[in-house]
N, C-alpha and C positions, 0 to 999 in steps of 0.2 A: 509267910513268904511275901516279899515285895512284889509289887505290880509288874516290875521288869522281869523278874525271874519267873513269875506266873505266866506271863505272856510268851516268854521263850519256851517254857514247858508246853504251853498249848500249841505253839507252832510245830514243836518237835513231834507231838503226839496227835496231830489233827487227823491223820489217816487219809485225807484227800489233798491233792496238790493245790487246788483252788483255795481250800480253806486255810491250808498251812500258808499260802502266800499271803492271804488276807491277814492273818495274825502277825506275820512278819511286818506287813505294812503298818499295822496298829502299833507294833513295838517300835519301829523307826519314828513314828510320829510322836509317840509318848516320849521317847528319848530326845525328841526335838523340842519339847516343851509343850505339846498339845495335851488337853485333857483326855481321859480315856473315852468318854462318850463321843467327843469330837473326833477323835481318831477312828472310832468305830463307824461313825457316820460317814466318813470319807470312803469307806470300802463298800462297793456296790452289793457284796454278798450279804451284808447286814441290813436289815430293814429299818425304816424310821421308828417303828415300834420298839425294836431293841435299843436303839440309841436313846429314845425318850426314857425307857425304864432305867437304863444306866445313868442318864443325866440326873434323874430324880434321886438315884442312889447316891451319886456323888454329892449332891446338894445336902442330902439328909445324913451323910456320914455312914451310910449302911450299904456300901457297895457289895459286901458278901451276901446279904440278904436279897439285894436286887438281882444278883447273878443266880441265886438259888431259885427265885421266883421265875426268872427267865428259863432256867433249865427245866423246872417243873412244868411250865407252859409247853415248851417244845416236846417234852417226853409225852405228856398227855396227848398232844396233837399227833404225834408219831404213832402212839399206841392205838388211837382211834382209827387212823388211816390204815394201819396194818390189819386191824380187825375187819375193816370194810373190804380190803383187798382179799383177805382170806375167806371171807363169806362169799364173795362173788367169783372166786377162782373156779370152784367146781362147776357152776352153771356155764361159765365161759368155755372151760375145757370141753364140757359136754356138747355145747353148741358148735365148737370148732370141729370136733371129731365127727359129730353127726352130719354137719354141713359137707365136710370132706368126703364122707361116705357117700352122700347123695350125688356129689359131683363125680365121684368115681363110677357110680352106677350109670349116670347119664352119659359120660364120656367113653366108657369102656364097655360095660354090660349091654347097654341098649343098642349102640351101633352094631355089635356082633349079633345081637338078636334080630335086628332089622335086616342084616345081611342074610340071615337064615331063612327070612320070609321069602326071599327070591322075587323081590320087586312087585309085591302085590299090595302096596301101601294104599292104593285107591279103595280097595275093598275091606280095609281094616275098620274096626269100630272107632267111634269118636275119641274114646279115652286113649286108645293106642295112638291115633293120629296126634292127639296133644302131646303124648309122651314122645313121639318121634320128633315133633317140632321143638319140644324143650331140649332134647338131646342135640338137635342140629344147632340150636343157639349156643349151646355150650361148646361143642366141638368145632363147628364152622363159623360161628359168628362172633367168636371171642375178639377178633380184631375190630369189631364195630362197638360192642359194648364196653370193652376194657378202656379205649380212649375216651368214651362217653363218660364212664365212671370217674376217670381222672379229671376230666373237664368239669364235671359236676362238683367234685371235691374242691377244686381250685375256686370255682365260682362260689361255693358256700363259704370257703375260707374269706374270700374277698368280701362277700356280703357281710359276714360277721365282723370284719375289720372296721366297719362303720359303727360308731358308738350307739346311734339310735336303734340300729338293727340288732346289735348285741343285746340291748336292753330289752327290746320286744322278745327276743328268743329266751332270754333269761326269765322274763316274766311268764312266757308261755310254759316253761319248764316248771315253774312254781305252781302252776294251775293243773298240772297233771294229777291223776287220781292218787296214786300211791307214792311214786317216786318223787313228786312235787313237794309232799309233806315232809318226806325224809330229807330232801335237799334243803328246805326251808329251816328245819329244825337243826340240821347240821350247821348251816351258815350262822344261825342264831346262837348256837353253843360256842362256835369259835368267837363271835363278836363279844359275848358276855365274858368268856374266859379271858380274852385280851383285855376287855374293859376292866375287869376285876384286878388283873395284874397291874395295870397302869394306875388305877385309883389306890390300890395298896401301896404302890411305890411312891405316892405323893404327887403324881401328875395332876394338874388341874383338870377339873371335869370337862371343860370344852375341848381342851387339848387331847384328853384321853378318848372322848367320843370321836374326834376326828381321826386319831391314829388307830383305834379299833376298827374303824370302818374299813381299813385297808386289808384286813384279814378275811373279809366276808366272801370275795370271789364271785358274787352274783351281782351284776350291775343294777337289776331291778330292785333287789332288797337294799343294795347300797344307796340308790336314789331316795328310798324311804328314810334310811338312816340320816342322810344329808338333810332331809326336811326336818327330822327330829332334832338334829344338832342345831339347826337354824332357830328352831322353837326355843330350845334351851338358852341360846344366845339372846333371845328376846325376853327371857326372864321366866319361862315356863319351867315346871318341875321335870326332872330327868324321866321318872317312870311314866308320867303322863304323856310325855312327848314320844317315848318309845313304844307306847302301848299299841299304836297302829303298825308298826314295823315288826314287832317281835310276837311270838305266840302269846295267847291270853294268859297262860299260867306264868310266863316270864314277866309280863307286866304287873301281875298281881304280887309276885315275890319281890320284884324290884321296888314297887311302891312300899311294901312292908320294910324293905331294907333302908330305903330313903327315910322313911319316917322315924326309924330307930337309929339312924346314924351309922349304919352298917351296909352301906350300899356295896362296898367292895367285897365284903364276905358273901352277900347275897347273890352277887354276880357269879361267884364261883358255884354256888349251890344251884343256880339256874342252869349253868353250863353242865354240872353233873346230871341233873335231871334230863335235860334235852339229849345229852349223849346216850343216857340209858334208853331213852325213847327211840333214839336213832338205831341203836344196836338191837333192841326188840323188834322194831319194825323191819329192819334189814333181815333179820332171821326169818320173819314171817314172810317177807317177799321171796327170799331164797326158797323157803318151803313150797311156795306157790309156783316158782319158776321151774323147778325140777320136774314135776309131773306135766307142766304145760309144754316144756320142751320134749318130753317123752311122747306126748300125745301128737304134738306137731310133726315131729320127724317120723313117729310111727305111722301117721296118716300119709306122709309123702311116700315112705316105703311101701306101705299097703297099696297106695294108688298105682305105684310102678308095677308091683306084683299083679294087681288086678288087671291093668292094661295088658301085661304080657299074656296072662292067662286067657283073656277075652280074644287077643290076637290069634293064639293057638287054636282055640275053639272055633273061631271063624274060619281060619285056613283049613282045619280038619273037615268043618261041615262043607266048605267049597269043594274040597277033594272028594268028599263022599258023594 
């Protein structure tokens, strides 16, 4: 099919209004004489990474292969994101349900229990007084902590809006015990996958390094990759420059690929390896989270039950 008919088919079957409008915009630009990559670059919905791969495909006369590489890249990224969401869904639901249960206990059950005590709070055990205070904070103090929570959230968003603060926060996230390694491997996998697609499409090394950096999503790691790109621009080897920014295994495999002249292929293998590590690490983390949530919320419910029992024993002993 011609490019004109292909774009018309893409617009008619996009499935989303924003994407359909973008394809129609590309079609109008192509009919007006623009190249396909330039028309794509004019649409904000498409990234510079996409436009660069398409431009390389145009220059090399392999547009169909460039589109196939782009489709494979986005499909792999979407598949990995879906697996991450699926793995975290059960712990999130468990935490939400358990948290809602605790709030119901503190806002409904505990106030009724306190009303049954008949105003003897001063003689209650320490655990019961703590429980009563927590219940009062939930039922009577929500108008204080709810606005404070909103203000804290807005302040946090404003703090992260500054580039330096956001980079420090991202660097701290990478240093966390378990999740930091997972986030670093995931960002490195995205970078290597995009770098391999760009290099395989014929994009020059320096341009590929700069464009692949945009898919990382972590400013701290992105700063290290910028330093690596600057080192390559000065004449250093790619693998040696990236060694401090990527995991050790990635640096070794990229060095082997650079020496054998198959850097683009090795980037894909590095991405496959890191994505596998992320999936296995995520499964381990979820297996640890489930019993941890059970222990935490079981302890909270146990504390509430203990505080109520101690109160009843204290009141009965006083009446006796």
